[in-house]
VOPAGU-2260 file (C-alpha; in pm, 1 decimal, decimal comma):
REM VOPAGU-2260
SITE   aa  ch    i         X         Y         Z
SITE  MET   A    0    8981,3    2411,0   13817,6
SITE  ASN   A    1    8696,2    2592,0   13567,5
SITE  ARG   A    2    8894,5    2948,1   13552,5
SITE  ILE   A    3    9181,8    2799,0   13604,9
SITE  LYS   A    4    9124,1    2697,8   13250,5
SITE  GLN   A    5    8954,4    2989,6   13182,5
SITE  SER   A    6    9200,2    3157,1   13219,5
SITE  LEU   A    7    9512,7    2997,8   13105,6
SITE  ARG   A    8    9246,2    3011,3   12745,8
SITE  LEU   A    9    9255,4    3357,2   12737,8
SITE  GLY   A   10    9572,4    3439,6   12777,6
SITE  ARG   A   11    9627,5    3237,4   12477,5
SITE  LEU   A   12    9368,6    3368,5   12257,0
SITE  SER   A   13    9517,9    3712,5   12348,7
SITE  ALA   A   14    9895,6    3638,1   12341,3
SITE  LEU   A   15    9782,4    3548,1   11979,8
SITE  ALA   A   16    9605,6    3889,2   11968,2
SITE  GLY   A   17    9930,8    4069,3   11992,4
SITE  ALA   A   18   10103,9    3793,4   11768,5
SITE  VAL   A   19    9845,8    3898,7   11502,9
SITE  THR   A   20    9901,1    4296,8   11540,7
SITE  LEU   A   21   10282,6    4309,4   11512,8
SITE  ALA   A   22   10205,6    4068,1   11197,2
SITE  CYS   A   23   10034,9    4310,8   11101,4
SITE  SER   A   24   10232,4    4630,2   11146,1
SITE  ALA   A   25   10567,7    4452,1   10997,7
SITE  THR   A   26   10319,6    4421,9   10695,2
SITE  VAL   A   27   10258,2    4839,8   10725,5
SITE  ALA   A   28   10587,0    4822,2   10752,4
SITE  GLN   A   29   10742,1    4686,1   10571,7
SITE  ALA   A   30   10440,3    4829,5   10242,4
SITE  ALA   A   31   10618,5    4829,9    9934,1
SITE  PRO   A   32   10771,7    5216,5    9818,9
SITE  VAL   A   33   10516,2    5444,5    9593,0
SITE  ALA   A   34   10644,1    5560,1    9267,7
SITE  LEU   A   35   10519,8    5918,7    9255,8
SITE  ASN   A   36   10419,2    6167,0    8952,6
SITE  VAL   A   37   10482,7    6556,7    9045,9
SITE  VAL   A   38   10333,6    6812,3    8803,7
SITE  ASP   A   39   10437,9    7135,7    8793,9
SITE  VAL   A   40   10195,8    7402,9    8706,9
SITE  ALA   A   41   10391,2    7737,1    8825,7
SITE  GLY   A   42   10753,7    7688,6    8742,1
SITE  ASP   A   43   10800,7    7552,0    9154,9
SITE  LEU   A   44   11014,7    7323,9    8990,2
SITE  ALA   A   45   11322,2    7513,3    8947,3
SITE  VAL   A   46   11281,6    7557,1    9299,3
SITE  THR   A   47   11202,2    7326,5    9473,8
SITE  GLN   A   48   11312,3    6927,0    9210,4
SITE  LYS   A   49   11630,4    6894,5    9440,7
SITE  ALA   A   50   11463,5    6927,5    9744,4
SITE  LEU   A   51   11152,5    6720,9    9622,3
SITE  GLU   A   52   11458,6    6502,8    9547,9
SITE  ALA   A   53   11647,0    6418,1    9830,3
SITE  PHE   A   54   11283,4    6317,6    9989,9
SITE  ARG   A   55   11307,4    6055,5    9758,6
SITE  ASP   A   56   11664,5    5991,2    9843,0
SITE  GLN   A   57   11618,4    5943,5   10155,8
SITE  ASN   A   58   11321,1    5756,0   10166,2
SITE  PRO   A   59   11366,2    5463,9    9947,3
SITE  ASP   A   60   11135,9    5248,0   10224,5
SITE  LEU   A   61   10841,4    5537,4   10076,2
SITE  VAL   A   62   10935,5    5648,2    9751,1
SITE  SER   A   63   11052,4    5390,3    9452,1
SITE  SER   A   64   11082,9    5693,4    9210,8
SITE  MET   A   65   10971,3    6055,8    9173,4
SITE  THR   A   66   10887,0    6107,6    8779,1
SITE  PHE   A   67   10811,8    6461,3    8686,4
SITE  THR   A   68   10663,3    6690,7    8429,9
SITE  ASN   A   69   10591,1    7072,5    8327,2
SITE  ALA   A   70   10162,3    7183,7    8211,0
SITE  PRO   A   71   10067,4    7475,7    8136,6
SITE  ALA   A   72    9817,5    7565,8    8403,1
SITE  PRO   A   73    9515,5    7650,0    8209,1
SITE  GLN   A   74    9500,3    7330,2    8079,6
SITE  LEU   A   75    9529,5    7112,3    8425,6
SITE  PRO   A   76    9221,6    7173,3    8568,6
SITE  GLY   A   77    9034,7    7004,6    8260,0
SITE  LYS   A   78    9216,8    6766,7    8212,6
SITE  ILE   A   79    9237,3    6610,2    8633,7
SITE  LYS   A   80    8925,1    6663,0    8632,6
SITE  ALA   A   81    8863,1    6402,1    8287,9
SITE  MET   A   82    9100,5    6104,6    8474,0
SITE  GLN   A   83    8891,9    6184,7    8802,4
SITE  ASN   A   84    8541,0    6137,3    8579,0
SITE  ALA   A   85    8687,9    5765,4    8442,4
SITE  ASN   A   86    8836,3    5712,2    8771,9
SITE  ARG   A   87    9152,5    5729,1    8723,2
SITE  ALA   A   88    9473,7    5846,2    8916,2
SITE  ASP   A   89    9701,4    5918,0    8773,7
SITE  ILE   A   90    9928,9    6207,2    8906,2
SITE  ASP   A   91    9989,9    6199,6    9267,8
SITE  LEU   A   92   10145,4    6591,8    9354,9
SITE  VAL   A   93   10057,5    6933,0    9152,2
SITE  LEU   A   94   10279,9    7223,3    9270,3
SITE  THR   A   95   10113,2    7574,4    9182,9
SITE  GLY   A   96   10043,6    7916,7    9143,0
SITE  THR   A   97    9706,1    8116,3    9225,8
SITE  ASP   A   98    9560,5    7950,6    8937,1
SITE  ALA   A   99    9506,2    7624,0    8915,6
SITE  LEU   A  100    9489,8    7659,0    9278,3
SITE  ALA   A  101    9193,5    7847,6    9199,2
SITE  ALA   A  102    9009,9    7685,4    8929,2
SITE  GLY   A  103    9078,3    7307,3    9109,1
SITE  ILE   A  104    8926,2    7505,2    9394,1
SITE  GLU   A  105    8619,7    7618,6    9158,1
SITE  GLN   A  106    8617,5    7230,7    9012,7
SITE  GLY   A  107    8600,4    7024,2    9276,1
SITE  LEU   A  108    8935,9    6912,7    9259,6
SITE  TRP   A  109    9153,4    6896,5    9515,4
SITE  ILE   A  110    9163,1    6746,2    9816,4
SITE  LYS   A  111    9095,0    6858,0   10189,5
SITE  LEU   A  112    9377,4    6892,3   10403,0
SITE  LEU   A  113    9323,4    7147,1   10654,0
SITE  PRO   A  114    9132,5    7125,9   10906,7
SITE  ASP   A  115    9093,7    6760,2   10810,9
SITE  HIS   A  116    9456,1    6663,0   10865,7
SITE  GLU   A  117    9514,1    6940,9   11121,6
SITE  ASP   A  118    9735,8    6689,8   11343,9
SITE  LEU   A  119    9954,1    6660,2   11031,7
SITE  PHE   A  120   10006,7    7063,4   10924,6
SITE  LYS   A  121    9967,6    7278,2   11237,0
SITE  ALA   A  122   10280,1    7333,6   11271,8
SITE  ASP   A  123   10418,5    7351,1   10880,4
SITE  VAL   A  124   10164,0    7616,6   10894,9
SITE  ALA   A  125   10278,8    7759,9   11214,1
SITE  SER   A  126   10603,1    7909,1   11114,4
SITE  TYR   A  127   10461,7    8100,0   10761,9
SITE  HIS   A  128   10586,7    8386,1   10828,1
SITE  PRO   A  129   10290,2    8711,7   10796,7
SITE  ALA   A  130   10349,3    8740,5   10478,4
SITE  ALA   A  131   10309,6    8372,5   10347,3
SITE  ALA   A  132   10091,4    8301,2   10612,1
SITE  LYS   A  133    9829,9    8555,3   10414,5
SITE  MET   A  134    9887,7    8408,8   10125,9
SITE  GLN   A  135    9797,2    8024,0   10253,6
SITE  LYS   A  136    9525,7    8155,3   10319,3
SITE  LEU   A  137    9444,2    8178,2    9914,9
SITE  ALA   A  138    9452,7    7822,8   10030,6
SITE  GLN   A  139    9099,5    7734,9   10165,3
SITE  GLY   A  140    9256,5    7425,5   10326,7
SITE  TYR   A  141    9306,5    7279,9    9983,6
SITE  GLY   A  142    9682,5    7326,8   10007,3
SITE  LEU   A  143   10016,9    7448,6   10182,6
SITE  GLU   A  144   10263,7    7704,3   10033,8
SITE  VAL   A  145   10589,6    7601,2    9923,0
SITE  ALA   A  146   10756,9    7897,9    9840,6
SITE  PHE   A  147   10631,2    8249,3    9876,1
SITE  MET   A  148   10715,8    8558,3    9605,4
SITE  GLN   A  149   10728,2    8933,6    9614,2
SITE  SER   A  150   10708,2    8941,8    9323,1
SITE  GLY   A  151   10537,0    9320,0    9192,8
SITE  PRO   A  152   10402,2    9453,8    8958,7
SITE  LEU   A  153   10748,1    9595,6    8781,0
SITE  LEU   A  154   10818,9    9738,5    8492,6
SITE  GLU   A  155   11139,1    9607,0    8319,9
SITE  TYR   A  156   11336,0    9673,3    8053,9
SITE  ASN   A  157   11631,3    9839,3    7819,9
SITE  PRO   A  158   11822,9   10156,5    7877,2
SITE  LYS   A  159   11940,4   10194,7    7570,6
SITE  THR   A  160   11622,7   10174,5    7463,5
SITE  VAL   A  161   11393,0   10334,3    7718,0
SITE  LYS   A  162   11541,4   10686,7    7851,0
SITE  ASN   A  163   11254,9   10783,5    8085,4
SITE  PRO   A  164   11052,8   10497,0    8205,3
SITE  PRO   A  165   10709,6   10482,1    8224,2
SITE  LYS   A  166   10631,5   10552,8    8586,4
SITE  THR   A  167   10212,4   10559,6    8636,5
SITE  PRO   A  168    9961,3   10372,5    8373,1
SITE  GLU   A  169    9879,9   10675,3    8215,0
SITE  GLU   A  170   10261,3   10689,9    8107,3
SITE  LEU   A  171   10262,3   10385,1    8056,9
SITE  LEU   A  172   10005,6   10387,3    7819,6
SITE  LYS   A  173   10125,7   10677,2    7591,3
SITE  TRP   A  174   10510,9   10565,7    7574,8
SITE  CYS   A  175   10338,5   10218,6    7465,3
SITE  GLN   A  176   10117,2   10400,5    7176,6
SITE  ALA   A  177   10490,3   10547,2    7083,4
SITE  ASN   A  178   10646,2   10262,2    7022,2
SITE  PRO   A  179   10372,7   10062,1    6917,6
SITE  GLY   A  180   10493,8    9670,4    6928,6
SITE  LYS   A  181   10792,1    9735,7    7167,2
SITE  PHE   A  182   10562,4    9680,1    7511,9
SITE  LEU   A  183   10438,7    9315,7    7545,0
SITE  TYR   A  184   10306,0    9142,5    7845,1
SITE  ALA   A  185   10137,1    8767,0    7862,8
SITE  ARG   A  186    9834,1    8584,0    7903,5
SITE  PRO   A  187    9751,4    8635,5    8293,2
SITE  ALA   A  188    9594,9    8268,9    8327,4
SITE  ASN   A  189    9942,1    8114,7    8293,3
SITE  SER   A  190   10180,5    8434,1    8348,4
SITE  GLY   A  191   10265,7    8529,3    8704,0
SITE  PRO   A  192   10389,0    8889,4    8582,9
SITE  GLY   A  193   10127,6    8889,6    8345,4
SITE  ARG   A  194    9846,0    8785,7    8682,7
SITE  THR   A  195   10027,5    9019,4    8892,9
SITE  PHE   A  196    9981,8    9301,2    8640,2
SITE  LEU   A  197    9614,2    9308,3    8585,4
SITE  MET   A  198    9529,2    9232,3    9005,2
SITE  GLY   A  199    9819,8    9536,1    9076,7
SITE  LEU   A  200    9595,6    9730,6    8844,0
SITE  PRO   A  201    9280,0    9861,9    9079,8
SITE  TYR   A  202    9500,7    9973,7    9319,6
SITE  LEU   A  203    9694,1   10202,6    9072,7
SITE  LEU   A  204    9410,9   10304,4    8909,6
SITE  HIS   A  205    9258,7   10349,4    9204,2
SITE  ASP   A  206    8934,9   10198,7    9123,6
SITE  LYS   A  207    8636,3   10035,6    9329,0
SITE  ASP   A  208    8729,7    9794,4    9449,8
SITE  PRO   A  209    9048,7    9572,1    9396,9
SITE  TYR   A  210    8861,8    9199,2    9495,4
SITE  ASP   A  211    8574,6    9273,2    9282,4
SITE  PRO   A  212    8629,8    9203,5    8929,0
SITE  ILE   A  213    8326,7    9205,9    8785,0
SITE  ASN   A  214    8187,3    9511,9    8932,6
SITE  GLY   A  215    8431,2    9666,1    9102,3
SITE  TRP   A  216    8719,8    9698,5    8790,1
SITE  ASP   A  217    8596,2    9954,5    8537,1
SITE  LYS   A  218    8909,2   10186,5    8529,0
SITE  THR   A  219    9065,4    9849,6    8520,1
SITE  TRP   A  220    8902,6    9721,6    8176,5
SITE  LYS   A  221    8893,5   10004,0    8003,2
SITE  TYR   A  222    9224,9   10119,8    8067,2
SITE  LEU   A  223    9352,6    9742,2    7927,6
SITE  LYS   A  224    9126,2    9772,4    7629,7
SITE  GLU   A  225    9311,1   10169,9    7541,2
SITE  LEU   A  226    9659,8   10009,5    7618,0
SITE  ASN   A  227    9585,3    9687,9    7387,3
SITE  SER   A  228    9580,7    9898,6    7114,6
SITE  CYS   A  229    9947,7    9925,9    7112,6
SITE  VAL   A  230   10052,3    9526,8    7279,6
SITE  PRO   A  231   10107,8    9368,0    6897,0
SITE  TYR   A  232    9987,1    9016,3    7099,0
SITE  TYR   A  233    9993,6    8816,6    7453,9
SITE  PRO   A  234   10217,4    8536,0    7469,3
SITE  GLY   A  235   10089,9    8211,4    7597,7
SITE  GLY   A  236   10411,0    8265,6    7898,3
SITE  THR   A  237   10635,2    8419,8    7985,8
SITE  SER   A  238   10926,3    8279,3    7960,1
SITE  ALA   A  239   10842,1    8372,2    7532,5
SITE  ILE   A  240   10818,5    8747,9    7713,1
SITE  MET   A  241   11145,9    8770,7    7816,0
SITE  LYS   A  242   11331,5    8608,1    7561,4
SITE  GLU   A  243   11183,7    8851,6    7337,1
SITE  LEU   A  244   11330,5    9135,9    7588,6
SITE  GLY   A  245   11666,9    8970,6    7588,4
SITE  GLN   A  246   11695,9    8925,5    7245,4
SITE  GLY   A  247   11560,1    9291,0    7160,2
SITE  SER   A  248   11246,6    9249,3    7003,6
SITE  ARG   A  249   11040,4    9422,3    7248,3
SITE  ASP   A  250   11163,3    9703,1    7497,3
SITE  MET   A  251   10954,8    9651,3    7802,9
SITE  THR   A  252   10769,5    9427,8    7978,7
SITE  VAL   A  253   10611,2    9384,9    8313,3
SITE  THR   A  254   10742,6    9149,6    8562,0
SITE  VAL   A  255   10746,9    9080,3    8928,6
SITE  THR   A  256   11093,5    9037,3    9160,2
SITE  GLY   A  257   11173,0    8664,0    9037,4
SITE  TRP   A  258   11093,3    8708,2    8663,5
SITE  ASP   A  259   11316,3    8987,4    8699,9
SITE  ILE   A  260   11636,3    8826,3    8850,2
SITE  ASN   A  261   11609,3    8457,9    8670,5
SITE  PRO   A  262   11646,5    8568,3    8383,3
SITE  ARG   A  263   11881,4    8762,3    8406,7
SITE  ALA   A  264   12091,6    8538,2    8606,6
SITE  LEU   A  265   12076,6    8285,6    8283,6
SITE  GLY   A  266   12177,5    8562,7    8049,2
SITE  ILE   A  267   11840,2    8492,8    7843,2
SITE  VAL   A  268   11871,1    8906,6    7930,2
SITE  PRO   A  269   12100,7    9125,7    7969,1
SITE  GLU   A  270   12221,6    9191,5    8328,1
SITE  ASP   A  271   12206,4    9569,3    8225,4
SITE  PHE   A  272   11862,2    9616,9    8221,2
SITE  LYS   A  273   11672,6    9775,9    8481,5
SITE  ILE   A  274   11324,5    9768,5    8611,5
SITE  GLN   A  275   11096,1   10080,2    8752,7
SITE  ALA   A  276   10901,3   10057,4    8997,5
SITE  PHE   A  277   10542,9   10270,7    8968,8
SITE  ASP   A  278   10418,0   10589,8    9166,5
SITE  ASN   A  279   10277,3   10473,4    9492,1
SITE  PHE   A  280   10209,6   10109,2    9374,1
SITE  THR   A  281   10088,0    9759,1    9618,4
SITE  TRP   A  282   10246,2    9504,4    9614,6
SITE  VAL   A  283   10046,5    9218,1    9546,4
SITE  THR   A  284   10228,2    8900,0    9676,3
SITE  ASP   A  285   10229,8    8543,7    9464,2
SITE  ALA   A  286   10278,4    8173,6    9567,7
SITE  HIS   A  287   10318,5    7812,7    9476,3
SITE  TYR   A  288   10092,8    7587,6    9629,5
SITE  MET   A  289   10132,3    7208,5    9711,7
SITE  VAL   A  290    9813,0    7026,0    9611,9
SITE  ILE   A  291    9656,9    6668,6    9596,0
SITE  PRO   A  292    9402,9    6558,4    9335,6
SITE  LYS   A  293    9045,3    6348,9    9435,1
SITE  GLY   A  294    9148,5    6018,5    9347,9
SITE  VAL   A  295    9464,1    5969,2    9493,2
SITE  SER   A  296    9535,1    5666,8    9707,2
SITE  ALA   A  297    9540,1    5653,5   10051,7
SITE  GLU   A  298    9845,7    5491,9   10065,1
SITE  LYS   A  299    9988,1    5757,4    9869,8
SITE  GLN   A  300    9879,2    6008,2   10021,5
SITE  LYS   A  301   10099,9    5903,0   10352,3
SITE  VAL   A  302   10384,7    5915,6   10219,6
SITE  LEU   A  303   10259,7    6280,0   10012,9
SITE  PHE   A  304   10202,3    6439,3   10388,5
SITE  LYS   A  305   10524,2    6337,2   10487,8
SITE  LEU   A  306   10688,3    6480,6   10177,1
SITE  MET   A  307   10513,4    6841,4   10259,1
SITE  ASN   A  308   10582,3    6771,0   10579,4
SITE  PHE   A  309   10996,9    6774,0   10459,3
SITE  MET   A  310   10929,4    7034,2   10257,0
SITE  LEU   A  311   10841,9    7365,0   10455,6
SITE  GLN   A  312   11138,0    7192,1   10696,6
SITE  PRO   A  313   11428,6    7478,5   10739,7
SITE  LYS   A  314   11623,7    7332,9   10486,1
SITE  GLN   A  315   11465,3    7220,2   10211,8
SITE  GLN   A  316   11259,4    7601,9   10228,2
SITE  ALA   A  317   11626,1    7711,6   10237,5
SITE  MET   A  318   11667,3    7581,1    9827,5
SITE  THR   A  319   11391,6    7782,9    9796,4
SITE  TYR   A  320   11635,1    8081,1    9689,6
SITE  ASP   A  321   11808,0    7897,7    9422,1
SITE  ALA   A  322   11870,0    8133,1    9164,6
SITE  GLY   A  323   11567,1    8371,7    9221,6
SITE  TYR   A  324   11313,5    8277,2    9059,8
SITE  PHE   A  325   11080,5    8279,6    9280,4
SITE  TYR   A  326   11259,9    8622,7    9470,6
SITE  PRO   A  327   11307,3    8543,2    9785,8
SITE  GLY   A  328   11111,6    8198,4    9819,2
SITE  PRO   A  329   11084,5    8096,7   10121,6
SITE  ALA   A  330   10708,1    8064,0   10350,5
SITE  VAL   A  331   10837,4    8054,0   10660,2
SITE  ASP   A  332   10989,5    8282,4   10943,1
SITE  HIS   A  333   11374,5    8257,8   11010,8
SITE  VAL   A  334   11545,5    8195,8   10660,6
SITE  PRO   A  335   11810,6    8403,4   10627,5
SITE  LEU   A  336   11954,4    8352,1   10280,4
SITE  SER   A  337   12255,0    8374,5   10423,3
SITE  ALA   A  338   12091,4    7959,8   10466,5
SITE  ALA   A  339   12075,0    7919,0   10128,1
SITE  PRO   A  340   12304,5    7746,8    9900,6
SITE  LYS   A  341   12734,2    7888,3    9756,4
SITE  GLU   A  342   12538,7    7920,6    9482,8
SITE  SER   A  343   12231,6    8062,0    9512,2
SITE  GLN   A  344   12404,2    8323,1    9726,7
SITE  ASP   A  345   12590,1    8450,4    9414,9
SITE  ILE   A  346   12356,0    8469,7    9237,4
SITE  ILE   A  347   12143,6    8686,9    9474,2
SITE  ASN   A  348   12447,3    8903,7    9567,9
SITE  ARG   A  349   12523,2    8988,6    9167,3
SITE  TYR   A  350   12148,4    8981,9    9059,3
SITE  GLY   A  351   11916,3    9083,8    9301,4
SITE  ARG   A  352   11844,2    9541,0    9389,7
SITE  ARG   A  353   11897,5    9693,3    9629,1
SITE  GLU   A  354   11589,8    9864,2    9613,6
SITE  TYR   A  355   11309,7    9583,6    9673,8
SITE  ALA   A  356   11461,9    9540,7   10046,4
SITE  SER   A  357   11352,9    9926,8   10025,8
SITE  LEU   A  358   11066,7    9893,3    9854,7
SITE  THR   A  359   10965,4    9581,6   10058,9
SITE  ALA   A  360   10935,0    9801,3   10331,3
SITE  SER   A  361   10798,5   10113,5   10182,8
SITE  ARG   A  362   10488,3    9978,6   10000,5
SITE  PRO   A  363   10178,2    9778,8   10143,7
SITE  SER   A  364   10121,4    9425,5    9981,8
SITE  ALA   A  365    9765,9    9267,2    9929,2
SITE  VAL   A  366    9700,2    8922,5    9836,0
SITE  PRO   A  367    9608,1    8838,2    9486,0
SITE  LEU   A  368    9187,6    8750,4    9465,3
SITE  ASP   A  369    9048,0    8433,0    9537,6
SITE  ALA   A  370    8954,2    8181,6    9417,4
SITE  LYS   A  371    8670,2    8232,6    9323,4
SITE  ALA   A  372    8740,0    8650,8    9146,1
SITE  MET   A  373    9089,6    8488,3    8971,9
SITE  VAL   A  374    8815,6    8275,4    8819,5
SITE  ALA   A  375    8660,5    8570,0    8702,6
SITE  ALA   A  376    8865,0    8790,8    8576,1
SITE  PHE   A  377    9057,9    8533,3    8436,5
SITE  GLN   A  378    8790,3    8467,4    8192,0
SITE  LYS   A  379    8709,9    8837,2    8209,8
SITE  TRP   A  380    9027,4    8940,1    8019,7
SITE  ASP   A  381    9025,1    8641,4    7764,9
SITE  ASN   A  382    8673,3    8764,3    7601,4
SITE  GLU   A  383    8744,3    9137,8    7651,4
SITE  VAL   A  384    9088,5    9208,5    7628,6
SITE  GLY   A  385    9254,1    8855,8    7480,3
SITE  ALA   A  386    9014,6    8787,6    7224,4
SITE  LEU   A  387    9053,6    9175,8    7080,6
SITE  LYS   A  388    9395,9    8980,9    6902,5
SITE  LYS   A  389    9253,3    8689,8    6745,3
């Protein structure tokens, strides 16, 4: 009899525990949706905002609102560091290029995604195409690559004023000295074309070690200081460069695939402007990443992880072709231009360049500097090249 009573008592306790479990599960499932603050320091919203908004709209149970803010890459790490020191988490997701990614890794600002959450992102990482997979390694597990660009360095010029575009760094220097003030490039720490030019020069000049800006770039630093003599100033971003190029105050600049296509598509730069690849150059590829600052709540992290998974699906990746801003765009494999929205297809078919396919196939590519080396290169450029114009 006692055994029967004990069994009944255990049965009631088990049922009660089950009810509590169900109640807890219901509470978790019905947790209030979160508001997400996304900060872009790479111009990445040009290719990802529509997909981000699609996630918000398709998941009202997860996201109540999503705000978007643009900020200069060099300023963001300090801002995030100050917030973290004050135990504040005002920024939930950062869209960044290799610049702020590197600075944030150096300063310990980002949460570790891999291998800490490998079960969530293993399939995503496996889907990258080979060139993008190399770029993902630069994130050192602290970010997920969301867009890929073949990049440069390339020269863009006005064919009406530049009849014989330079094909080597030496020819560029001579042209610049003969046409002072007509060539311009932006501060590398806040410009994709600027830093691609900076990192591409060691290959063009046959420097000792392209991955060691402090001890292996003697020829590069000497060249940049010589080039400084005919560069009037260094704008803080690429947009200013393209406006000056389009308005005719400059005749030539350094560019990359996306910054060639998109400003012409937008009418900022005339459609008939040309590009020139350096002889025997090496592509220095580029990428944009999604990173989460430390301090973001566990509740928001769960939503952000789902958002990251969403952004790396083929349908969302096809949107990154956009208007050619980060050409080609998709970081994952098997996402052809034909999968992109018709508007994107029309823009790239009109403003893209046939030579990009042949240059991609014929020239080698290299990943940019890692986090520590990139920060060192930016600091050295600021101190020894940019400072000459102050």
